[in-house]
C-alpha positions in Angstrom: 0.0 0.0 0.0 1.4 3.4 -1.0 1.5 5.8 1.8 0.1 9.2 0.8 2.1 12.3 1.9 0.5 15.5 2.9 2.1 18.8 3.8 0.6 20.5 6.9 0.7 24.2 5.9 -1.1 27.2 7.3 -4.1 28.4 5.1 -2.8 32.0 4.8 0.6 30.7 3.6 -1.0 28.5 0.9 -3.5 31.2 -0.2 -0.7 33.8 -0.3 1.5 31.6 -2.4 -1.2 30.7 -4.8 -2.5 34.2 -5.2 1.1 35.4 -5.7 1.6 33.0 -8.5 -1.8 33.9 -10.1 -1.0 37.6 -9.8 2.4 37.1 -11.5 0.7 35.2 -14.3 -2.0 37.8 -15.0 0.4 40.7 -14.8 3.0 39.2 -17.1 0.9 37.0 -19.3 -2.6 38.5 -19.6 -3.5 42.1 -18.9 -0.5 44.3 -19.6 1.3 45.0 -22.9 4.9 44.4 -23.6 6.8 47.7 -24.0 8.6 46.3 -27.1 5.7 45.4 -29.4 2.8 47.0 -27.4 0.8 43.7 -27.4 -0.8 41.6 -24.7 -0.1 37.9 -25.0 -3.6 37.1 -26.5 -3.2 39.8 -29.1 0.4 38.6 -30.0 -0.9 35.1 -30.4 -3.8 36.1 -32.6 -1.5 38.0 -35.0 1.1 35.3 -35.0 -1.5 32.6 -35.6 -3.0 34.5 -38.5 0.5 35.1 -39.9 1.4 31.4 -39.7 -1.9 30.5 -41.4 -1.1 33.0 -44.2 -4.3 34.8 -43.3 -2.8 38.1 -44.5 -4.0 41.3 -46.1 -3.1 40.2 -49.6 -5.2 37.0 -49.3 -8.9 36.4 -49.0 -10.8 36.8 -45.7 -11.2 33.7 -43.6 -13.8 32.7 -41.0 -13.1 34.2 -37.6 -14.0 30.9 -35.9 -11.2 29.2 -37.7 -8.6 31.7 -36.5 -10.0 31.5 -32.9 -9.8 27.7 -33.0 -6.1 27.9 -34.2 -5.3 30.4 -31.4 -6.9 28.3 -28.7 -5.6 25.0 -30.0 -2.0 26.1 -30.5 -1.2 29.0 -28.3 -3.8 30.4 -25.9 -5.7 27.7 -23.8 -8.5 30.0 -22.7 -12.2 30.6 -23.6 -13.1 31.2 -27.2 -15.1 34.4 -26.3 -12.0 36.1 -24.7 -10.0 35.3 -27.8 -12.7 36.5 -30.2 -13.4 39.7 -28.2 -9.7 40.5 -28.3 -9.6 39.9 -32.0 -12.7 42.0 -32.6 -11.2 44.9 -30.6 -8.1 44.9 -32.9 -10.5 45.5 -35.8 -12.6 48.3 -34.3 -11.8 51.6 -36.0 -13.2 53.6 -33.0 -11.0 51.8 -30.5 -7.7 51.2 -32.4 -5.9 54.1 -34.2 -4.4 51.8 -36.8 -6.4 48.6 -37.0 -4.4 45.3 -36.9 -7.2 43.1 -38.0 -9.6 43.7 -40.9 -13.0 42.2 -40.4 -16.0 41.5 -42.7 -19.4 41.5 -41.0 -20.7 43.1 -37.8 -17.8 43.8 -35.5 -19.8 45.9 -33.0 -20.4 49.6 -33.0 -19.5 52.8 -31.2 -23.0 52.5 -29.5 -21.7 49.4 -27.6 -23.6 46.9 -29.8 -22.0 43.4 -29.6 -20.3 42.0 -32.7 -21.8 39.1 -34.6 -20.8 35.6 -33.5 -17.5 34.4 -34.8 -19.1 31.8 -37.1 -20.6 34.8 -39.1 -17.6 37.1 -39.4 -14.5 36.9 -41.5 -11.1 38.4 -40.8 -7.6 38.8 -42.0 -4.5 40.7 -40.9 -4.3 44.3 -41.9 -1.4 45.6 -44.0 0.2 47.3 -41.0 0.1 44.1 -39.0 2.5 42.5 -41.5 5.0 45.1 -40.2 4.6 43.6 -36.7 5.6 40.1 -37.8 8.0 41.1 -40.7 11.3 39.1 -40.5 10.1 36.9 -37.7 11.4 33.9 -39.6 14.9 35.4 -39.5 15.5 34.5 -35.8 14.9 38.2 -34.9 13.0 37.2 -31.7 13.2 34.4 -29.1 10.7 31.5 -29.3 9.5 29.4 -26.5 7.4 26.1 -26.4 3.7 26.6 -26.4 1.5 25.3 -23.5 1.7 21.7 -24.6 5.2 21.7 -26.0 4.1 20.7 -29.5 5.2 23.9 -31.3 7.0 27.1 -30.5 5.6 30.6 -30.2 7.4 34.0 -30.1 8.1 35.8 -26.8 7.6 39.1 -28.6 7.1 40.2 -32.2 9.7 42.1 -34.2 7.3 45.1 -34.3 8.8 47.3 -37.0 6.2 49.9 -36.0 6.2 51.5 -32.5 2.8 49.9 -31.8 2.6 50.6 -28.0 2.4 54.4 -28.6 0.6 54.2 -31.9 -2.3 52.0 -30.8 -2.1 52.5 -27.0 -3.4 49.9 -24.5 -5.8 49.5 -21.7 -6.0 46.8 -19.1 -6.5 45.9 -15.4 -4.4 43.2 -13.6 -3.7 42.4 -10.0 -2.4 45.6 -8.4 -1.7 47.2 -11.7 -3.7 48.9 -14.4 -2.6 50.5 -17.6 -4.1 53.3 -19.7 -1.9 54.3 -22.7 -3.6 56.5 -25.3 -3.1 56.0 -29.1 -0.9 58.4 -31.0 -0.3 59.5 -34.5 2.0 57.1 -36.4 3.9 59.8 -38.3 4.5 61.8 -35.1 5.7 58.8 -33.2 8.1 57.7 -36.0 9.5 61.3 -36.2 10.0 61.2 -32.4 11.8 57.9 -32.6 14.1 59.2 -35.3 14.7 62.3 -33.4 15.5 60.3 -30.2 17.9 58.1 -32.2 19.7 61.3 -33.4 19.7 63.0 -30.0 19.4 60.4 -27.2 19.3 63.2 -24.5 16.4 65.0 -26.0 14.0 66.6 -23.5 10.3 66.0 -23.1 9.6 69.6 -24.2 11.5 68.9 -27.5 9.7 65.6 -28.1 6.3 67.3 -27.4 7.0 69.6 -30.4 6.9 66.4 -32.5 4.3 64.3 -30.6 1.7 67.0 -29.8 -0.3 64.6 -27.7 -2.6 61.5 -28.1 -4.4 61.1 -31.4 -7.6 59.3 -30.7 -9.3 57.3 -33.5 -12.6 59.1 -32.6 -10.9 62.6 -32.9 -12.2 65.1 -30.4 -10.3 67.9 -28.6 -7.7 67.5 -25.9 -7.3 70.3 -23.4 -4.5 70.8 -20.9 -0.9 70.8 -22.2 0.4 70.9 -18.6 -1.4 67.6 -17.8 0.1 66.1 -21.0 3.6 67.2 -20.1 3.3 65.7 -16.6 2.0 62.4 -18.1 4.8 62.2 -20.6 7.4 63.0 -17.9 6.1 60.6 -15.2 3.7 58.2 -16.9 0.8 59.6 -14.9 -1.3 62.6 -15.6 -4.7 63.8 -16.8 -6.2 65.8 -19.6 -9.7 66.8 -20.6 -11.1 65.2 -23.7 -14.2 66.7 -25.3 -16.3 66.0 -28.3 -16.3 68.3 -31.3 -19.4 70.4 -31.5 -20.6 73.3 -33.6 -23.6 75.6 -33.3 -25.5 75.9 -36.6 -28.2 78.3 -37.6 -31.5 76.8 -38.8 -34.6 78.4 -40.2 -37.0 80.3 -37.9 -34.2 82.2 -36.1 -33.3 79.0 -34.2 -30.0 77.1 -33.7 -28.9 73.5 -33.3 -25.8 72.0 -31.8 -24.2 69.4 -34.1 -21.7 66.9 -32.6 -19.6 65.0 -35.1 -16.8 63.7 -32.8 -17.1 62.2 -29.3 -14.4 61.5 -26.6 -12.5 58.2 -26.9 -14.2 55.1 -25.6 -17.4 56.9 -24.8 -20.6 55.0 -25.7 -22.5 57.1 -28.2 -26.0 55.6 -27.5 -25.5 56.1 -23.7 -24.4 59.7 -24.4 -27.5 60.5 -26.5 -29.8 58.8 -24.0 -28.3 60.9 -21.1 -28.7 64.1 -23.1 -32.3 63.3 -23.8 -32.9 62.4 -20.1 -31.6 65.8 -19.1 -34.1 67.4 -21.6 -37.0 65.3 -20.3 -36.2 65.9 -16.6 -36.0 69.7 -17.4 -32.5 69.7 -15.9 -31.6 71.9 -18.9 -33.9 74.4 -20.5 -34.2 75.4 -24.2 -33.9 72.0 -25.9 -36.6 70.9 -28.4 -35.1 67.5 -29.4 -32.0 65.3 -29.2 -31.5 63.1 -32.3 -28.8 60.6 -33.4 -28.4 61.1 -37.1 -25.3 58.9 -37.5 -25.2 57.0 -40.8 -22.6 55.5 -43.0 -21.2 58.9 -43.8 -20.1 59.5 -40.2 -21.1 60.3 -36.6 -23.7 63.0 -36.1 -25.7 63.9 -33.0 -28.1 66.9 -33.4 -29.5 68.9 -30.4 -32.3 71.0 -31.7 -32.8 74.1 -29.6 -35.9 76.2 -28.9 -36.1 79.8 -30.1 -33.7 82.2 -28.3 -32.1 79.4 -26.3 -28.6 79.9 -25.0 -26.7 77.5 -27.3 -23.3 78.1 -25.6 -24.7 77.6 -22.1 -26.5 74.4 -23.1 -23.3 73.1 -24.8 -21.3 73.9 -21.7 -23.9 72.2 -19.5 -23.6 69.0 -21.6 -19.8 69.2 -21.4 -20.1 69.4 -17.6 -22.9 66.9 -17.0 -22.5 64.2 -19.7 -19.6 62.2 -21.3 -19.4 64.8 -24.1 -16.4 65.9 -22.0 -14.4 63.4 -19.9 -11.2 63.4 -18.0 -8.6 61.0 -19.5 -6.2 59.6 -17.0 -2.8 58.5 -18.3 -1.3 55.5 -16.5 1.4 54.3 -18.8 2.3 50.9 -17.3 3.9 48.2 -19.5 6.0 45.0 -19.1 9.7 45.9 -19.3 12.3 43.2 -18.5 9.5 40.9 -17.4 8.4 43.5 -14.8 5.5 46.0 -14.8 6.8 49.5 -14.8 5.3 53.0 -15.0 7.0 54.5 -18.1 7.6 58.0 -19.3 7.5 58.9 -23.0 11.3 58.7 -23.2 11.3 55.3 -21.5 8.9 54.0 -24.1 10.9 55.4 -27.0 14.2 54.1 -25.6 12.7 50.6 -25.1 11.4 50.6 -28.7 14.8 51.7 -30.1 16.6 49.1 -28.0 14.2 46.4 -29.3 14.7 47.5 -32.9 18.5 47.5 -32.4 18.3 43.9 -31.2 15.9 42.9 -34.0 18.0 44.5 -36.8 21.2 43.0 -35.3 19.7 39.5 -35.2 18.2 40.0 -38.6 21.5 41.1 -40.1 23.3 38.2 -38.4 20.9 35.8 -39.9 21.1 37.4 -43.4 24.9 37.5 -43.2 25.0 33.8 -42.4 22.7 33.0 -45.2 24.7 35.2 -47.6 28.0 33.6 -46.7 26.5 30.2 -47.1 25.1 31.1 -50.5 28.4 32.8 -51.5 30.2 29.6 -50.7 27.9 27.5 -52.9 28.1 30.0 -55.8 31.9 30.0 -55.6 31.8 26.2 -55.8 29.5 26.2 -58.8 31.7 28.7 -60.7 34.7 26.5 -60.0 32.7 23.4 -61.0 31.7 24.9 -64.4 35.3 25.7 -65.2 36.3 22.0 -64.8 33.0 20.6 -66.0 34.3 17.8 -68.2 36.5 16.3 -65.5 33.6 16.6 -63.0 31.2 14.8 -65.3 33.7 12.0 -65.9 34.3 11.6 -62.1 30.5 11.6 -61.3 29.8 9.1 -64.1 32.5 6.8 -62.7 30.9 6.9 -59.2 28.6 4.2 -57.8 25.9 6.6 -56.3 25.3 10.1 -55.0 27.3 9.7 -51.8 30.3 8.1 -53.7 30.1 11.0 -56.3 30.2 13.6 -53.5 33.1 11.9 -51.8 35.1 11.6 -55.0 34.7 15.2 -56.1 35.5 16.4 -52.6 38.7 14.3 -52.6 39.7 15.1 -56.2 39.0 18.8 -56.5 38.9 20.1 -52.9 35.2 21.0 -52.8 33.5 21.2 -49.4 30.5 19.1 -48.5 27.8 21.8 -49.1 29.5 22.6 -52.5 29.6 19.0 -53.4 25.9 18.6 -52.5 25.1 21.6 -54.8 27.2 20.3 -57.7 25.6 16.8 -57.7 22.1 18.4 -57.5 22.9 20.7 -60.4 20.4 20.5 -63.3 21.8 20.0 -66.8 20.2 23.2 -68.2 22.4 25.2 -65.8 25.5 24.2 -67.7 25.1 26.8 -70.4 27.3 29.7 -71.2 24.8 32.2 -69.8 24.7 30.6 -66.4 28.3 31.3 -65.6 27.7 35.0 -66.1 24.6 35.0 -63.8 26.6 33.1 -61.2 29.5 35.6 -61.3 26.9 38.5 -61.0 25.3 36.8 -58.1 28.7 36.3 -56.5 29.5 40.0 -56.8 26.0 40.9 -55.3 26.6 38.6 -52.4 30.0 40.0 -51.6 28.5 43.5 -51.6 25.7 42.3 -49.3 28.1 40.6 -47.0 30.2 43.8 -46.7 27.0 45.8 -46.0 25.8 43.4 -43.3 29.2 43.2 -41.7 29.3 47.0 -41.6 25.8 47.1 -39.9 27.0 44.6 -37.3 30.2 46.4 -36.5 29.1 50.0 -36.8 26.2 51.2 -34.6 25.5 54.4 -36.6 25.0 52.3 -39.7 22.7 50.0 -37.7 20.7 53.1 -36.6 20.6 54.3 -40.2 18.9 51.1 -41.2 16.3 51.5 -38.5 15.7 55.1 -39.5 15.4 54.3 -43.2 12.9 51.5 -42.4 10.8 53.8 -40.2 10.8 56.5 -42.9 9.5 54.0 -45.4 6.7 52.9 -42.9 5.8 56.6 -42.4 5.5 57.2 -46.1 3.3 54.1 -46.5 1.0 54.3 -43.5 0.9 57.9 -42.1 -2.4 59.7 -42.1 -3.4 63.2 -40.7 -3.9 63.8 -37.0 -7.5 63.5 -35.9 -7.4 65.0 -32.4 -7.0 68.7 -31.8 -4.7 69.8 -28.9 -5.6 73.0 -26.9 -3.3 74.6 -24.3 -5.7 75.4 -21.6 -8.6 73.6 -20.0 -11.7 75.8 -20.6 -13.6 76.9 -17.6 -17.2 75.9 -18.1 -19.6 78.8 -17.4 -23.2 77.9 -17.4 -25.8 80.6 -17.1 -28.6 79.7 -14.6 -31.2 80.3 -17.3 -29.9 77.2 -19.1 -30.8 74.9 -16.2 -33.7 76.8 -14.6 -36.9 77.8 -16.2 -37.1 81.6 -15.8 -40.2 82.5 -13.9 -41.2 85.3 -11.6 -42.3 84.0 -8.2 -43.2 85.4 -4.8 -40.7 84.6 -2.0 -41.8 84.9 1.7 -39.4 84.8 4.6 -40.3 84.9 8.3 -38.1 85.9 11.3 -38.2 82.4 12.7 -36.9 81.0 9.4 -39.9 79.8 7.4 -39.3 80.3 3.8 -41.1 79.4 0.6 -41.7 80.4 -3.0 -45.2 80.7 -4.3 -46.3 81.1 -7.9 -47.9 84.5 -8.7 -50.9 82.5 -9.8 -51.4 80.9 -6.4 -50.9 84.3 -4.7 -53.4 86.0 -7.0 -56.0 83.3 -6.5 -55.8 83.5 -2.7 -56.9 86.0 -0.1 -53.8 87.9 0.7 -54.6 87.8 4.4 -54.5 83.9 4.3 -50.7 83.6 4.6 -50.0 80.7 6.9 -47.6 81.8 9.7 -47.0 80.7 13.3 -48.0 82.7 16.3 -45.4 85.1 17.5 -43.6 84.9 14.1 -43.8 87.6 11.5 -42.8 88.3 7.9 -39.6 90.0 7.2 -39.7 89.8 3.4 -42.4 89.4 0.7 -40.6 89.8 -2.6 -41.4 89.2 -6.2 -38.2 87.8 -7.8 -37.1 85.4 -10.5 -36.3 81.7 -10.1 -32.8 82.5 -11.6 -32.1 85.0 -8.8 -30.3 84.1 -5.5 -31.6 84.8 -2.0 -29.2 85.6 0.9 -30.6 85.0 4.4 -28.6 86.7 7.1 -29.0 85.4 10.7 -28.4 87.1 14.1 -25.4 84.8 14.7 -23.4 86.4 11.9 -23.9 83.7 9.3 -25.7 83.6 6.0 -27.6 81.0 4.0 -27.1 81.1 0.2 -30.2 79.8 -1.6 -30.7 79.8 -5.4 -34.4 80.8 -5.6 -35.2 77.8 -7.9 -34.1 75.5 -5.1 -36.7 76.9 -2.6 -39.7 74.7 -2.0 -42.6 75.6 -4.2 -45.5 75.9 -1.7 -49.0 77.4 -2.0 -49.7 80.8 -0.5 -52.1 79.3 2.1 -49.6 76.7 3.4 -46.8 77.2 5.9 -43.3 77.5 4.4 -40.4 75.1 4.9 -38.1 75.8 7.9 -34.5 76.7 6.7 -33.2 74.0 9.0 -34.6 71.5 6.4 -32.3 73.2 3.8 -29.2 73.8 6.0 -28.6 73.2 9.7 -28.8 76.2 12.0 -28.5 76.7 15.7 -31.5 76.5 18.0 -31.8 80.3 18.8 -30.6 81.5 15.4 -33.2 83.7 13.7 -33.3 85.4 10.3 -32.5 89.1 10.4 -32.6 90.1 6.7 -33.5 88.5 3.4 -31.6 90.1 0.5 -32.3 88.9 -3.1 -29.4 89.1 -5.5 -29.6 89.1 -9.3 -25.8 89.4 -9.9 -22.8 89.6 -7.6 -21.5 92.6 -9.4 -18.5 94.8 -8.7 -19.1 98.0 -6.7 -21.8 96.6 -4.4 -21.2 96.2 -0.6 -22.9 94.6 2.3 -23.0 96.7 5.5 -23.5 94.8 8.8 -24.7 96.5 12.1 -24.3 94.6 15.3 -25.8 94.9 18.8 -22.5 95.8 20.5 -22.0 98.8 18.3 -19.8 97.4 15.5 -20.1 98.1 11.8 -18.6 96.1 8.9 -18.5 96.7 5.2 -17.5 93.9 2.7 -17.8 93.6 -1.1 -20.9 91.7 -2.1 -19.0 89.5 -4.7 -17.2 87.8 -1.7 -20.6 86.3 -0.7 -21.1 84.4 -4.0 -20.8 80.8 -2.9 -20.0 77.7 -5.0 -20.9 75.3 -2.2 -23.8 76.2 0.0 -24.9 73.0 1.8 -24.3 74.7 5.2 -24.6 78.1 6.7 -21.6 80.3 5.8 -19.8 82.9 7.8 -21.0 86.4 7.0 -19.1 88.4 9.7 -16.9 87.6 12.7 -18.8 88.3 15.9 -17.1 88.6 19.4 -18.4 88.6 23.0 -21.9 87.2 22.3 -22.5 89.9 19.8 -25.5 89.7 17.4 -26.2 91.1 13.9 -29.1 93.6 14.1 -29.3 94.5 10.4 -27.7 94.0 7.0 -27.9 96.3 4.0 -26.7 96.4 0.4 -25.1 99.7 -0.7 -23.3 101.0 -3.7 -20.5 102.5 -1.6 -22.0 106.0 -1.4 -24.6 105.7 1.3 -25.1 107.2 4.7 -25.4 105.1 7.9 -27.5 106.1 10.9 -27.1 104.1 14.2 -29.6 104.2 17.0 -28.8 103.0 20.5 -31.1 101.8 23.3 -30.5 104.9 25.5 -31.6 107.3 22.7 -28.5 108.3 21.0 -28.2 108.5 17.2 -25.1 108.8 15.1 -25.0 109.7 11.4 -21.9 109.1 9.3 -20.9 108.2 5.7 -20.1 104.6 4.8 -16.8 105.6 3.3 -15.6 105.8 6.9 -15.8 102.0 7.1 -13.1 100.4 5.1 -14.1 97.3 3.2 -12.7 94.1 4.8 -12.9 90.3 4.0 -15.9 88.0 4.4 -14.6 86.4 7.7 -13.3 89.7 9.2 -14.8 91.5 12.2 -16.1 95.0 12.0 -15.0 98.3 13.5 -16.6 100.5 16.2 -19.7 102.3 14.8 -20.9 104.2 18.0 -19.7 104.8 21.5 -21.9 102.9 23.9 -22.2 103.0 27.7 -22.8 100.1 30.1 -26.1 98.4 29.5 -26.5 100.2 26.2 -26.8 98.4 22.9 -27.6 99.2 19.2 -31.3 98.9 18.4 -30.9 99.3 14.7 -28.7 100.7 12.0 -30.2 102.1 8.8 -28.7 103.0 5.4 -30.0 105.7 3.0 -28.9 107.9 0.2 -28.2 111.6 1.0 -31.2 113.4 2.4 -34.2 111.4 1.1 -37.1 113.9 0.9 -40.1 111.7 1.7 -38.6 109.6 4.5 -38.7 110.2 8.3 -36.9 108.7 11.2 -39.2 107.0 13.7 -38.5 105.5 17.1 -40.6 103.7 19.6 -39.8 103.4 23.3 -40.4 100.6 25.7 -42.9 102.8 27.5 -45.2 102.9 24.4 -44.1 106.4 23.1 -43.5 107.0 19.4 -41.9 110.0 17.8 -41.2 111.1 14.3 -38.1 113.2 13.5 -36.6 114.9 10.5 -33.1 113.8 9.4 -32.2 117.6 9.2 -32.5 117.8 13.0 -29.3 115.8 13.2 -25.8 116.8 12.4 -23.7 114.5 10.2 -20.7 113.3 12.2 -18.1 110.6 11.9 -17.8 107.0 13.0 -17.2 105.9 16.6 -18.7 109.1 18.3 -21.3 109.2 21.0 -23.9 110.7 18.7 -26.8 113.1 19.2 -29.6 112.8 21.8 -32.9 111.6 20.5 -34.8 111.4 23.8 -35.2 113.6 26.8 -33.4 111.9 29.7 -35.8 111.3 32.7 -34.5 110.6 36.2 -37.3 108.1 36.9 -38.0 105.3 34.5 -36.3 106.9 31.5 -37.5 105.9 28.0 -35.4 103.3 26.3 -35.6 102.8 22.5 -37.3 99.5 21.5 -37.4 100.2 17.8 -36.0 102.6 15.2 -36.5 102.8 11.5 -36.7 104.9 8.4 -40.3 105.1 7.0 -42.3 106.4 4.1 -45.9 107.4 4.1 -47.0 103.9 3.0 -45.3 102.1 5.9 -46.9 100.6 8.9 -45.0 99.8 12.0 -46.0 96.8 14.1 -44.9 96.2 17.7 -45.4 93.5 20.2 -45.9 94.0 24.0 -44.8 92.0 26.9 -48.3 90.5 27.2 -48.1 89.1 23.7 -50.4 91.5 21.9 -49.5 93.0 18.6 -50.4 96.6 17.7 -49.8 98.8 14.7 -49.0 102.5 14.2 -49.0 104.7 11.1 -46.0 106.9 12.0 -46.8 109.6 9.5 -50.1 110.3 11.4 -47.9 111.4 14.3 -46.8 115.1 14.6 -43.1 115.8 14.0 -41.1 116.1 17.2 -37.8 117.7 18.0 -34.8 115.7 19.2 -35.3 116.5 22.9 -39.0 115.3 23.2 -40.1 111.8 24.2 -42.8 111.7 21.5 -46.5 110.7 21.9 -47.8 107.8 23.9 -49.7 105.4 21.6 -50.3 102.5 24.0 -51.0 102.1 27.7 -48.2 99.9 29.0 -50.0 99.3 32.3 -52.8 97.6 30.4 -50.8 95.9 27.5 -47.3 95.6 28.9 -44.1 97.2 27.8 -43.1 97.2 24.1 -40.6 94.3 23.6 -40.3 94.1 19.8 -40.8 96.5 16.9 -40.8 95.6 13.2 -42.0 97.0 9.9 -44.9 95.3 8.2 -43.5 93.5 5.2 -45.3 94.5 2.1 -45.4 93.0 -1.4 -42.3 94.3 -3.2 -41.3 93.8 -6.8 -37.6 93.8 -6.2 -36.0 94.0 -9.7 -37.6 96.6 -12.0 -34.2 96.7 -13.6 -31.0 94.8 -13.0 -30.3 96.9 -9.9 -30.7 95.5 -6.4 -33.3 97.2 -4.1 -34.1 96.1 -0.6 -37.5 95.2 0.6 
């Protein structure tokens, strides 16, 4: 009985060992190309099998299944589908810059359609493929036994064309991936020749010859810096976009026509995505998306509506579809049996080194054959000169072997010469044959001299390589298809492209409830029916456009940036959505001001007034946010300070600050220097202990029909003229607005600038809300305490004062006005 032996090994050791072997196999022998011929093993085996079967470009097409069977049976013991798919890819004009296999029948499409089964299609090697295998029978490359040791296969092809750069490669193996783009054959050949002439040439110099990748699908590459980095390091990225033009069509309309798409983008998926964006109203102004591709070429038409923004729509498609992609270089190939990340110069050097070896081995082979033939010719010439004696010797011999032995002994011929002589046909013994033999001898001597020179002189060897490459360029070169552009274009998309422009009504409450309502819903409702919570009040009711932006400023010095079209569309009668559902805010954070913005133009400023008497001015354009998923910092607050008010100005306004103890300070905004978004303000007014700023207002010089109005906590209201005050400068104590009483002095509860249309509302400590029309009050001087409008003993002291928000059409023009 045979005793079985088992090794007791840890599982992790076994798995590690097996996976290591498997990884080595798929890296070296499956997924990555060889730097010398630019082919993966399956591709090399397909081309070699077709070459061996004489399935070449000058012969008839042959069934693909026959080739696949040969490849599987002789060289590549894998599934037929993987071999056929690799073969099909070599024939796809939209995947391979110079196709290596020509195919009859359906070989797939740029829409991602599958090819017909291999029993239906026919294939043969293309003309340029013959350059990959040319001279393979001259011992130019090493051969190894195939998987079952029945025949030999090449380790690498002679590859007279620099195939790795010309056709590129893509693949994923264990721990490595490769992404090498295709290039223009003429440019690559010129670069190889230049590199041979000047081995220390820089990447910048090479890039004057190889402008960049040349995709079979054309398109436009943007970003020369990314190209340079990729060529220097092997890794880098560029932007690839399709080629599109805007065409005028009848009826004062336009259409976008795309006739080239980025490399390896599925056209059908691209068209479907574009149409989905149209159907979902993600982009406005598109009537129809059509694929008009036919046998004359690729053509996608995007028909636009009248007066649509064609440039904006095209930019939107560049940004949101595969009409523009980022191509990532990752130039990994097998060099010296190892995967390596290669620069452009590494690739050129490897190709040149391979060609030097191929031409050296080819010349060695040719030299040996030439010398052997020369030796035979010399023997034949000598034989013809002593023909009669030779014939007599041969006739006297017993057989062929005896004849060979006799003429070798008698006349000093070598064994190969004797073999040639005894095999000589009688018709060759004419007078003309001696001259042709002498001519052949001379030609062979010249050839031997030439080949010996190639083998002993490297510059002559390099000349042979260059001459061959020039011939290939002349035969196979075609114009560049991909355009290279220096800079990556910044895509600017007008909001009108993605949002249907519509005037809407936006309402904002102090507690942070916000909504947009269609003007139709507002008009159809009773305007008093606005849903609002108790103790809350409106701070803005503005008619603005869905393409505008709303900035909501809070008492905590933060702001919320909301594109109006992103506000929830809610009926006038329903409660708005709380801003905490849009962005997160603190528990006691309330909205101080809602400012609609049409454009963040130059020359506009935001002025902030805080409770602790600070003022800050910043440029409005600083508040244009790209990301607005959270509340952003509007101003830096210190010591539990709060924002009391925010205004938009044009830089030429006056500011009036009112304090709780009845002091008012008027100064020009130019006294407040503009600072950054996150900066703190400067002192606006001198405050005493227990004093704070009630409000700060902004106005243009001496507005005729507006008055200053203040309410005190004791229920008094007074109206004043601005002329009663003297314009001063920032950080002063200001002018008295109330007469100081020794017992229970008045404290300012509210202060504002009003017109004859305005109504002021105020809330008392007992929760009741009252209104006052300030222009019904008599004008008072600075030193009076105004008129009592409420009995505080009955209703409680005044605790909050606010202006009744009225319907305001904000943008009559492109200028910003405040509600």
